[in-house]
C-alpha positions in Angstrom: -4.3 -20.5 41.6 -7.9 -20.2 39.9 -8.8 -18.1 43.0 -6.0 -15.9 42.7 -7.5 -15.4 39.1 -11.1 -14.8 40.0 -10.1 -12.5 42.6 -8.0 -10.5 40.1 -11.1 -10.6 37.4 -13.5 -9.5 40.2 -11.1 -6.6 41.5 -10.7 -5.4 38.1 -13.7 -6.2 36.0 -14.6 -2.5 35.3 -11.2 -1.9 33.6 -11.4 -5.3 31.9 -14.8 -4.5 30.7 -13.7 -1.0 29.3 -10.7 -2.2 27.5 -12.9 -4.8 25.8 -15.5 -2.2 24.7 -12.4 0.3 23.8 -10.9 -2.4 21.4 -14.5 -3.0 19.8 -14.9 1.0 19.5 -11.5 1.1 17.6 -12.5 -1.7 15.1 -16.1 -0.1 14.3 -13.9 3.3 13.8 -11.6 2.0 11.7 -14.8 0.3 9.6 -16.4 3.9 10.0 -19.4 2.1 11.6 -21.7 4.7 13.6 -21.8 2.3 16.6 -18.5 3.3 17.6 -19.7 6.4 19.1 -22.1 4.3 21.5 -19.0 2.0 22.5 -16.9 5.0 22.8 -19.6 6.6 25.5 -19.8 3.2 27.3 -15.7 2.9 27.3 -15.4 6.8 28.7 -18.1 6.2 31.3 -16.1 2.9 33.0 -12.8 4.8 32.2 -13.4 7.8 34.4 -13.7 5.3 37.4 -10.6 3.6 36.2 -8.5 6.5 35.9 -9.7 8.4 39.2 -8.5 5.4 41.3 -5.2 5.2 39.4 -4.6 8.8 39.8 -4.5 9.5 36.1 -6.7 13.0 36.6 -6.2 14.2 33.0 -7.1 11.2 31.3 -9.9 10.9 33.8 -11.0 14.3 32.4 -10.6 13.4 29.2 -13.3 10.8 29.3 -16.1 13.2 30.4 -14.9 14.9 27.0 -15.0 11.7 25.4 -18.8 11.6 26.8 -19.4 14.6 24.9 -17.7 14.0 21.6 -19.4 10.9 21.3 -22.7 12.3 21.5 -21.3 15.0 18.8 -19.8 12.2 16.8 -22.9 10.5 16.3 -24.8 13.2 15.6 -22.1 14.3 12.7 -21.9 11.1 11.0 -25.7 10.4 11.4 -26.1 13.8 9.7 -23.8 12.9 6.9 -23.2 15.6 4.1 -25.8 17.2 2.3 -25.4 17.5 -1.4 -27.5 18.4 -4.6 -28.7 14.9 -5.2 -29.4 14.3 -1.3 -27.9 13.0 1.7 -24.2 10.7 1.8 -22.4 9.3 4.3 -19.6 11.8 5.9 -16.9 11.5 3.5 -13.2 10.9 4.7 -11.0 13.8 4.1 -7.4 15.3 4.7 -6.8 18.1 7.1 -6.7 21.6 5.3 -3.5 23.9 6.1 -5.3 26.5 8.2 -6.8 24.0 10.4 -3.7 22.1 10.8 -2.1 25.3 12.5 -5.3 26.1 14.5 -5.4 22.6 15.9 -1.5 22.5 16.4 -1.6 25.7 18.6 -4.6 24.2 20.3 -3.0 21.2 21.0 0.2 22.9 22.5 -1.9 25.3 24.6 -3.8 22.3 26.0 -0.8 20.5 26.8 0.6 23.8 29.1 -2.5 24.3 30.7 -3.2 20.8 31.7 0.5 20.2 32.7 0.2 23.0 34.9 -3.3 22.0 36.6 -1.7 18.4 36.9 1.7 19.7 38.5 0.5 22.3 40.8 -3.1 20.9 41.9 -2.9 17.1 42.0 -0.7 14.5 43.1 -0.5 12.8 39.4 2.6 10.8 39.4 3.3 11.7 35.6 1.9 15.3 34.6 4.2 15.8 31.7 3.1 12.4 29.8 -0.5 12.5 31.2 -0.9 16.1 30.0 0.7 15.1 26.6 -1.7 12.3 25.9 -4.5 14.2 27.1 -4.2 17.1 24.7 -3.3 15.4 21.8 -6.3 13.2 22.6 -8.7 16.2 22.6 -7.9 17.1 18.9 -7.5 13.4 17.8 -11.3 12.9 18.9 -12.5 15.8 17.5 -10.9 15.0 14.1 -12.2 11.5 14.2 -15.6 13.1 14.3 -15.1 15.1 11.3 -13.7 12.1 9.8 -10.3 13.6 9.2 -7.7 11.1 8.0 -4.5 12.4 10.1 -6.2 11.6 13.3 -4.8 8.2 13.1 -1.2 9.6 12.9 -1.8 11.3 16.2 -3.6 8.2 17.7 -0.4 6.0 17.1 1.6 8.9 18.8 -0.5 9.1 21.8 -1.3 5.1 22.2 2.4 4.4 22.3 3.3 7.0 24.7 0.1 5.9 26.9 1.1 2.4 26.7 4.5 3.1 27.9 2.6 4.8 31.1 -0.1 2.5 31.9 2.7 -0.7 32.0 4.7 1.7 34.5 1.4 2.2 36.5 0.5 -1.5 36.4 -2.7 -1.3 34.6 -2.1 -4.1 32.5 -5.3 -5.0 31.1 -5.5 -1.4 29.8 -1.8 -1.6 28.6 -2.9 -5.0 26.4 -5.6 -2.6 24.9 -3.1 0.1 23.8 -1.1 -2.2 22.5 -3.9 -3.2 20.3 -4.8 0.6 19.9 -1.3 1.4 18.5 -1.6 -1.3 15.8 -5.1 -0.6 15.0 -4.2 3.2 14.6 -1.7 1.8 12.1 -4.1 -0.3 10.2 -7.0 2.5 10.5 -4.9 5.0 8.7 -4.5 2.9 5.8 -7.8 1.6 5.7 -9.3 4.8 5.3 -6.5 5.8 2.8 -7.9 3.2 0.7 -11.5 4.7 0.4 -10.4 8.4 -0.2 -10.3 9.7 -3.8 -7.3 9.4 -5.5 -6.8 13.4 -5.6 -7.4 13.2 -1.7 -4.7 10.7 -0.9 
């Protein structure tokens, strides 16, 4: 039994390590700690391999985007917000109507394009679900980098749908991570909301 467990660990160490770092990434993002972007970068590099092997091609491509947005998020959070009294930490804000419409259209277009690519140019077993979670994840991560609180609501949907897909595919360490992700997204929303000015809530 121990030998089988050790064999499983040695065969899945990349996914397990990525899952642990991914959970830490979410915890740090809830706490608005800039280290979240370093953890996100490392997680994304590991999951490029995991998703390639599992044929989740859109998710693999998403990890490449995450590498870029981790650098972007680090810069934006480190820069903060310039005020008359000096530099402040980037504040949590609520999405404005104009940006909501733009991001909704972008999400839909991304979903359509990614689905078309997966359906016709890859052997992805779940092109509809994979493209859906990928499109929304791209938008949600951008919103995280800008500290827009509604990104947590998107993650609740994305994480739950992803959880079902990964259970079906047999990615059990990743599935455990996404159970935690789903719960953490709910926690993150209310945690960020507490820190917003009353007129923003």
